C-alpha positions in Angstrom: 0.0 0.2 0.2 1.6 3.7 -0.5 0.6 6.9 -0.3 2.0 9.7 -1.7 2.3 13.3 0.2 3.9 16.7 -0.8 6.8 15.6 2.0 7.1 12.4 0.0 6.3 8.7 -0.2 4.9 6.0 2.7 4.9 2.8 2.0 3.7 -0.3 4.0 4.6 -3.5 3.1 1.7 -6.3 3.5 3.7 -8.1 6.2 3.4 -4.9 8.4 -0.3 -5.2 8.4 -0.6 -9.2 8.7 2.1 -8.2 11.8 -0.6 -6.0 13.2 -3.6 -8.9 12.8 -1.8 -11.2 14.1 -1.7 -9.5 17.5 -5.0 -8.3 17.4 -5.9 -12.0 17.0 -4.1 -13.9 19.8 -5.3 -11.2 21.9 -9.0 -12.5 21.2 -11.1 -14.1 23.9 -11.8 -17.4 22.3 -8.4 -18.4 20.2 -6.4 -20.9 20.9 -3.0 -20.2 17.8 -2.8 -19.2 14.4 -3.5 -21.9 12.1 -2.1 -22.2 8.4 -3.5 -22.2 4.6 -0.4 -24.6 3.4 2.8 -27.1 4.7 5.3 -24.2 4.8 3.9 -21.8 6.9 3.1 -24.2 9.0 6.7 -25.4 9.6 7.8 -21.3 10.1 7.3 -19.2 13.4 6.6 -15.9 12.5 3.9 -13.4 13.0 2.5 -13.3 9.6 1.6 -17.3 10.7 -3.0 -17.9 9.3 -3.0 -14.7 8.1 -3.7 -13.5 4.3 -3.5 -9.9 3.7 -4.9 -8.7 -0.5 -4.2 -5.1 -1.3 -6.1 -4.5 -3.9 -7.5 -0.7 -5.7 -6.5 1.4 -2.5 -9.0 -1.5 -0.3 -7.4 -4.2 2.9 -8.3 -7.7 3.3 -7.2 -9.6 5.5 -8.4 -13.0 5.8 -7.8 -15.1 9.2 -6.9 -18.8 9.7 -7.4 -19.1 13.6 -7.9 -21.8 15.5 -10.9 -22.0 18.4 -11.7 -23.1 22.0 -13.6 -25.8 22.7 -16.9 -24.7 24.6 -16.5 -21.3 22.9 -19.5 -20.0 20.4 -18.1 -19.9 17.3 -19.5 -16.8 15.9 -18.8 -14.6 19.1 -15.2 -15.2 18.5 -15.1 -14.7 14.7 -17.2 -11.1 15.1 -14.4 -10.3 17.9 -11.8 -11.3 16.0 -13.2 -9.4 12.5 -14.2 -5.9 15.5 -10.3 -6.2 16.9 -8.5 -6.7 13.0 -10.5 -4.1 12.0 -9.8 -1.4 14.5 -6.7 -2.1 14.8 -5.3 -2.4 12.0 -7.3 1.1 10.7 -6.0 2.6 13.9 -2.3 2.2 13.4 -2.2 3.0 9.7 -4.9 5.5 9.2 -6.5 3.6 6.1 -9.9 1.5 5.3 -10.2 -2.2 6.2 -12.6 -3.5 2.8 -12.9 -7.3 5.3 -12.0 -9.1 7.6 -12.7 -12.6 6.7 -11.9 -15.5 9.2 -12.1 -19.4 9.2 -12.2 -21.5 12.0 -9.5 -24.4 10.9 -9.9 -26.0 14.0 -11.3 -26.2 17.6 -8.8 -27.4 20.7 -9.8 -28.2 23.7 -7.7 -27.1 26.9 -5.3 -28.9 29.4 -7.5 -27.1 32.0 -10.8 -28.4 31.3 
């Protein structure tokens, strides 16, 4: 994503947006962790795992792949993730987020239950 001003140019990489989104997801209630879309991401431990950012025509679209705690209301957890990621990214960048899509890849039972 690029923005030009009279002082110069500002570039924000999709990796930076993914890192912001990842942080917001992991702070959300009911989220156990991030999942991966492919084997290459599964073996990595980076902050972009489970996050895909597309920037088309100046619009940000974020896809999230998450693992949710068993026993939580999945629709509520997903909705909270959407709101949290949208708020965090928009606040940090000052650019509207067009979509936040949450893909629940699995459920996990906590050890304490």
